[in-house]
matplotlib code that plots the C-alpha trace (Angstrom):
import matplotlib.pyplot as plt

x = [7.5, 10.4, 12.9, 14.7, 18.4, 20.2, 23.3, 26.6, 29.3, 31.1, 27.9, 28.5, 27.0, 23.8, 22.8, 19.5, 17.3, 14.9, 13.1, 12.1, 8.5, 8.6, 9.0, 5.4, 3.8, 3.9, 5.3, 5.1, 7.0, 5.8, 7.6, 4.9, 3.9, 5.8, 9.1, 10.0, 12.5, 13.2, 9.9, 9.8, 7.5, 8.1, 5.0, 3.7, 3.9, 1.7, 1.9, -0.9, -1.9, -5.4, -4.0, -1.3, -4.0, -5.9, -2.6, -1.9, -5.5, -5.2, -1.8, -3.1, -6.2, -4.0, -1.6, -4.3, -5.9, -2.6, -1.5, -4.7, -2.9, -2.6, -6.2, -7.6, -4.7, -5.5, -4.3, -2.7, -1.2, 1.6, 4.0, 5.7, 6.4, 4.7, 2.6, 0.4, -0.7, -1.0, -2.1, -5.5, -6.1, -5.1, -7.3, -10.2, -9.9, -9.6, -12.6, -14.7, -13.9, -14.5, -18.0, -18.8, -18.1, -21.0, -23.4, -25.4, -23.1, -24.9, -23.8, -20.3, -17.8, -15.0, -14.3, -11.1, -11.1, -12.1, -9.2, -9.3, -8.5, -8.1, -6.1, -3.9, -0.8, 1.0, 4.2, 5.2, 3.0, 2.9, -0.8, -1.2, 2.1, 1.2, 0.4, 3.1, 5.9, 4.9, 5.4, 9.1, 10.7, 8.4, 9.3, 12.9, 13.7, 11.1, 9.7, 10.9, 12.2, 14.0, 16.9, 18.8, 20.1, 19.7, 16.2, 17.7, 20.8, 21.6, 19.8, 16.5, 16.7, 17.4, 14.4, 12.1, 13.3, 12.7, 9.1, 7.3, 8.9, 8.2, 4.5, 4.2, 5.7, 3.3, 0.4, 1.5, 1.6, -2.0, -3.2]
y = [-13.0, -12.5, -9.8, -7.8, -7.0, -4.2, -4.7, -3.7, -1.7, -4.9, -6.1, -9.5, -9.4, -8.0, -6.4, -6.5, -3.5, -2.7, -0.1, -2.5, -2.8, -6.5, -5.3, -3.9, -5.9, -9.1, -8.4, -10.9, -10.2, -11.7, -11.7, -11.8, -12.6, -15.8, -15.3, -12.0, -11.5, -14.8, -16.4, -19.4, -22.1, -25.6, -25.3, -22.3, -18.6, -15.6, -12.7, -10.4, -8.5, -10.0, -13.6, -12.6, -11.1, -14.4, -16.2, -13.7, -14.1, -17.8, -17.7, -15.4, -17.6, -20.7, -18.9, -17.7, -21.1, -22.8, -20.1, -19.3, -17.0, -14.5, -14.8, -12.0, -9.6, -6.6, -7.0, -4.1, -4.6, -2.3, -1.8, 0.9, 1.7, -1.0, -1.9, 1.0, -1.4, -4.7, -3.7, -2.4, -5.8, -7.6, -5.4, -5.9, -9.7, -9.7, -7.4, -9.3, -12.7, -11.3, -10.2, -13.8, -14.8, -12.6, -14.9, -17.6, -20.6, -22.7, -20.2, -19.5, -20.7, -22.0, -23.0, -21.0, -18.0, -14.4, -12.1, -9.2, -6.7, -3.1, -1.0, -0.6, 1.6, 2.5, 4.6, 6.4, 4.1, 3.7, 3.8, 5.6, 5.6, 8.0, 10.8, 10.0, 9.7, 13.0, 14.7, 13.6, 16.8, 18.9, 17.2, 16.5, 20.0, 22.5, 21.4, 22.3, 18.7, 18.9, 16.5, 18.7, 22.1, 23.9, 23.7, 24.9, 22.6, 19.7, 17.0, 18.9, 19.9, 16.3, 15.1, 17.6, 16.8, 13.1, 13.4, 13.4, 10.0, 8.7, 9.8, 8.1, 4.8, 4.9, 5.5, 2.5, 0.4, 1.4, 0.4]
z = [23.3, 21.1, 22.1, 19.5, 19.2, 17.4, 15.3, 16.8, 15.0, 13.8, 11.9, 13.3, 16.8, 18.3, 21.6, 23.4, 22.6, 25.5, 23.4, 20.6, 19.5, 20.5, 24.2, 23.9, 21.1, 19.2, 15.8, 12.9, 9.7, 6.4, 3.1, 0.6, -2.0, -2.2, -4.0, -2.5, 0.4, 2.0, 1.0, -1.4, -2.6, -3.8, -6.0, -7.8, -7.3, -6.8, -9.2, -8.1, -5.0, -4.7, -4.7, -2.2, 0.0, 0.1, 1.1, 3.9, 5.2, 5.1, 6.9, 9.6, 10.2, 10.5, 12.8, 15.2, 15.1, 16.1, 18.6, 20.5, 22.9, 20.0, 18.8, 20.9, 20.2, 18.0, 14.5, 12.7, 9.3, 8.2, 5.4, 3.3, -0.4, -2.5, 0.5, -0.7, -3.4, -1.6, 1.9, 0.8, -0.8, 2.4, 4.5, 2.1, 2.3, 6.1, 6.4, 3.9, 5.5, 9.0, 8.0, 7.1, 10.7, 11.7, 9.8, 11.6, 12.2, 9.6, 7.0, 8.3, 5.7, 8.0, 11.6, 11.5, 13.8, 13.0, 13.0, 15.5, 12.7, 13.8, 11.3, 8.2, 8.3, 5.1, 5.2, 2.0, 0.0, -3.7, -4.5, -7.8, -9.7, -12.5, -10.1, -7.6, -10.1, -11.7, -8.4, -7.9, -9.3, -7.1, -3.8, -4.7, -5.9, -4.8, -1.4, 2.1, 2.2, -1.1, -1.5, -3.9, -2.8, -6.2, -7.7, -11.0, -10.8, -13.1, -11.1, -10.9, -14.6, -15.5, -13.4, -15.0, -18.5, -17.9, -16.6, -19.9, -20.8, -17.3, -17.6, -21.0, -19.7, -16.7, -19.0, -21.1, -18.0, -17.1, -20.6]

ax = plt.figure().add_subplot(projection="3d")
ax.plot(x, y, z, "-o")
ax.set_aspect("equal")
plt.show()
């Protein structure tokens, strides 16, 4: 099991964190699709969530085939923000491919292991931009968690004034 460390004040060294998730679970971080974060490819790229989901599924199958000790562990996939768009695709591929493993062995598509998929967790996920973007002035200015102190101040007025353009741009993207 990997143990996690926390940055120290000097931003150069780390210290052991006994409360890390990795003290209680195996955590695997993926930068996907290829080309984001630290991920790269020597050939090709992925430019859509369904294709990225196929890649993640293939990776997880190969990983659990190679490292059998993790095969029976529960698999929970998590992410935040844009994960609201790509995690449902990953979950769909894993679920669909797992159903194929329930077929008679003569019809099963692959000798790779079935993933022990349990849940999807999305934090503050972007799932429907047109609706979500339109609600920015409300939660930023008028909610109990407002980030601006004055709902009639310059920042909130500016946000409200820009919403029509934002909604038109989002509508254009949908088309």
